[in-house]
N, C-alpha and C positions, 0 to 999 in steps of 0.2 A: 504493500500500500504506500509506503514512504517513497519508493522510487517512482511509483505511479503519480503521487502528489507532485513530485519534482518535475515530472513531464509536463503537467498542466501549468506549474509555476513558470517553467521555461517558455511555454507557449504565450502566457500572459505578458511576461517581460518583453517578448519579441512582438508584441502588438495584438495578439489574439485575445481581445477583451472578453469574448464569449466563453473562453475556457474557464474563467473565474466561476461561472455558474456551476460547474462540476464540483469545485471545492466548496462552494456555498451549500450545494445540495448534500454533499458528503458530511459536512460538519454542523449544519444549522440546528439540528435537533439537540445535539449535545451542548452546543454553545448556548442555546436558549435554556436548557436545563440548568447549566452552570450559572447563568445570569439570574435565573429565577431563584436558585438556591441563595444567591447573595442578596437580591433585592426584595424577594418575597412579595412581588407585585407584578402581575402579568404584563400590564401596559409598559411599565418601566423596563421590565426584563426584555420585552420585544424591542424597545427602542435601543437599549444597550447592546443587544445581540446584533441589531442592524449597524450600530456604530462600530462594533467590533469588526464586522466584515468590511466596512468602509475604511477603517484604519488599516486593516490587513492589506486591503487592495492598494491603498496609497503607499504603504511602506514595504510592499512585496519585494522590491529590488534590494531591500536591506536584509531579507531573509537569507542567512548564510548556509542553511542546511546542516549546521552543527548539532541541531536537535531535530526531532521529527516535526513536521509541519503542524501536526495536531497539538503538540506541546506548545509551539509558538502561538498558535491561535488561541489556545486556552489561556495563555499568559495575558494576551491582549484582552480577552474577555474578563479575566480576573481584575486587571488594572483598570479597565473601563468601568467595571462594576464598583470598584473601590472609589474611583473618582465620583461616580454618581452618588454613592453613599455619603461621601464627604460633603458634596454639594447639597444634599438633602439634610445633612446633619442628623441622620436617623440613628437611633441607638436601639438595639433590640435587647430585651432582657435575656440574660444567660439562663440556661437550664440549670436547675439545682442538681448537684451531683451528690449521690450517696458515695460513701467510700467503697470503691470496688477494688477487689484484688484482680491481678492479671488472670488468675484461674476463672473468676466469675465472668470476666469479659470474654474469655475463650469459650466458656460454657454457653454464653448467649450467642456468640458467633456460630458455634457448632449447632446449637438448637435451630438457628436460622436455616442451616443446610438441610435440616430434616423437613422443612416446608417444601411444598411444590415450588418449582422455579418461579412461576408467575406470582404466586402468592407471596413468596419470599421477597421478590423484587418489589412488589407493591407494599409489603410491610416496611421494608427498608426505606422506600421512597417516601411513604407517609410520615415515618418517624424522622427522617433526615430533614423533611420540610419544617419540622418543629425546632430544629437546632439553629443556633446563631449562624450568620452568613458564612463566615470562614470555615466553620466546622462542616457545614453542609457541602460547601464547594470541595473541600479536601476529601470527604468521604465519597462524594460522587466520582471523583477521579480514581479513588482507591477501589471502590466496589464495582462501579459500572464501566469504567474505562480500563480498569486493571493496570493502572500506571504504576511504574516502579517509584521508589522513594526518590531516586535520582531525577526522574521525569517530573514528579510533583514539585521537587525543590526548584527546578528550572521554571516551572509554571508560576509558582508562588513567590519566587525570589527569596527562598530560605535555604539554609544549609540542609543536607539530607538528615543530619542529626536533629535539627529543629523540627523537620517534617515528622520524624519518628516520634518525638515527644508530643507534638500537636496531634498526630494521628492517634496516639494512645489516649490522649485526653478526649479527643472527639469521639473515639470508640466508647470511652467510659460514659460520656454524655448520652450517646446513642443507646448504650446498654441500659442506662437508667430508664430511658423512654420505652425501649423495647420490653424491658422487664414489666413495666406498668401496663403495656398494651398487649403484649403477646399472651396468648392463651397459656395460663399457668401449666396446664397439663403437657404442653409441648416441652417445657423446661423440665417438668417432673419426669416425663418419658425419657428424656435424654439422661437425666441424673440416674434413673433406674438402670439404664443400659450400661452406665459407667461402672456400676457396683459389681 
């Protein structure tokens, strides 16, 4: 896919503006999901997603290819969302966190894998939507884009170690929400299987 992206980037840089539609089509859903995670408002998320592609198009000649195009465009989406949040001066309440051990977080993660794929995705999506912006963005990249710590660190402008720490904290917050919302018997079922 990465080399395929590069093919279209080369076409665009050489004057084929229609080739950009392929990249928009390929990444629009995820860019929108990420902006929605950050802004928690459909209208604003759509505007910021659009701005993301406009910025990407205008600065395409600066894309060096030292990371995947997807990482580059997600970084633009992230920064554009942050700019919008600063502009709006919106502050979202953080989710209260119980003290979770790493084992409990893993138990929740594993319980999720026992759900049907669609059901699991929907459960995670619903719960991620309740998290603060940054956490939702990070977990979307982690769970749905399956990006590595290295890729996420490039997207969010953090060191891989910071991403690891933030990811663990975000997963703890998600675990708190999931624990409250998931059917207790799923977790009990998983705990019984472990014994």
